[in-house]
Each structure stands twice: as structure tokens, then as C-alpha cells.
C-alpha positions in Angstrom: 57.4 151.3 98.8 53.5 150.1 97.4 54.3 146.9 99.7 55.4 148.8 102.6 52.5 151.2 102.5 50.5 147.9 102.2 51.9 146.4 105.1 51.7 149.5 107.2 48.1 149.6 106.4 47.3 146.1 107.6 48.9 146.8 110.8 46.6 149.8 111.5 43.8 147.8 110.6 44.8 144.8 112.7 45.0 147.3 115.8 41.7 148.7 114.8 40.2 145.2 114.8 41.5 144.6 118.4 39.8 147.7 119.4 36.5 146.8 118.3 37.0 143.3 120.0 37.6 145.5 123.3 36.6 142.8 126.2 36.9 139.6 124.1 40.8 139.6 123.7 40.8 138.1 127.0 40.3 134.4 125.4 36.6 133.8 126.1 34.6 132.4 122.9 32.0 135.1 121.3 30.4 135.6 118.1 30.5 138.7 116.1 27.2 139.9 117.0 28.3 139.7 120.7 30.2 143.0 120.0 28.1 146.0 120.4 26.9 147.3 116.8 28.1 151.0 117.8 31.7 149.5 117.8 31.2 147.4 114.6 30.2 150.4 112.4 32.9 152.2 110.5 35.5 151.0 112.5 38.5 151.9 110.0 39.0 154.0 107.0 41.2 153.1 104.5 43.7 154.7 101.9 40.5 156.3 100.7 38.6 158.6 103.1 35.2 158.3 101.7 35.5 154.5 101.9 34.7 153.2 105.7 35.0 149.7 106.7 32.3 147.8 108.8 33.9 144.8 111.3 31.7 141.5 110.3 32.9 138.0 110.2 35.1 138.6 107.0 37.1 140.5 109.6 37.3 137.8 112.4 38.4 135.4 109.1 41.1 138.1 108.5 42.1 137.7 112.4 42.1 134.0 112.1 44.3 133.6 109.0 46.7 135.8 110.4 46.7 133.8 113.5 45.3 136.1 116.2 42.2 134.7 116.4 40.6 131.0 116.0 37.6 129.4 115.5 36.2 127.2 118.5 33.3 125.6 116.9 30.3 126.4 114.6 26.9 126.1 115.5 23.3 126.3 113.8 20.8 129.1 114.7 17.6 130.7 113.6 17.1 133.9 112.3 14.4 136.1 111.3 14.5 138.3 108.2 11.4 139.7 106.6 9.0 137.8 108.8 10.6 134.5 107.7 12.6 132.5 109.7 15.6 130.7 108.4 18.6 128.8 109.6 22.0 129.7 109.4 25.2 128.8 110.5 27.8 131.0 112.7 31.2 130.6 114.0 32.4 130.9 117.6 35.7 132.7 117.9 38.6 133.1 120.5 41.2 135.3 120.5 44.8 133.4 120.9 46.3 135.7 123.1 48.9 137.4 120.6 48.8 141.1 120.9 49.2 143.3 117.9 52.6 144.3 119.1 53.6 140.9 118.7 51.9 140.6 115.4 53.8 143.8 114.1 57.3 142.4 115.4 56.7 139.3 113.8 55.9 140.9 110.5 58.9 143.3 110.9 61.1 140.2 111.4 59.6 138.3 108.6 59.9 140.9 106.1 63.6 141.3 107.0 64.3 137.9 106.5 62.3 137.5 103.3 64.5 140.7 102.0 67.7 138.9 103.1 67.1 135.6 101.4 65.7 137.1 98.2 
């Protein structure tokens, strides 16, 4: 049952991530900072109520690993912190068009197949 609970939590988290993405699920490119900060803060509460999660580049990386988003390209940019300027690299993302409902259905099918072949 532990694994089933983790799978359910994963599906819930994916659906919460898509709510954060909002209008960016239409296929256009974006960076994480394009998403309004009020939607990125505390977007998900996991198994423990005291622990809330912010939407960051790691969240987008999780969507990419699951095939729901992809990195279109990376670019260098200049940012300022503490009065000093730095150069960093950021990724431009694009949603692949796969909806969370399709992810849920595919995951359910794969789990069933994995159990039958075990």
C-alpha cells in the first residue's frame, strides 16, 4: 500500500503543478520566473501538513522527467544579488500537450501491466 499512496501523491502533485502553470500549458515557451510568484508559493502540501512546497526549476525538471514538459533551449542571463551582478543559465520550457488526466491513465495502465508481468 505504501507504493500506491506514493503514486496517488505523485498524481496529485502533477495536477497541482499544472494548476500553477495555468496559461503556459498552451505550448508556448516560458521560464519559471514568468509564472506569477503568488501561484508558485506553497502550491502543494504533501503527506505532512506543516510541509508546503514551492514551484521551482526542480518542479519543471520533474515534469520533464515525466514527459509532460520539455526544455526547448537554455540561455545565459544576468541577475543581481546583494548589489553584485552575476551570470547564470536558465532553461526555456514548453509543455508537450499531455494533460494530467492522460498521465494518470497511462500510469494506471503501466502499473497494471507491471503487476501482471511480475
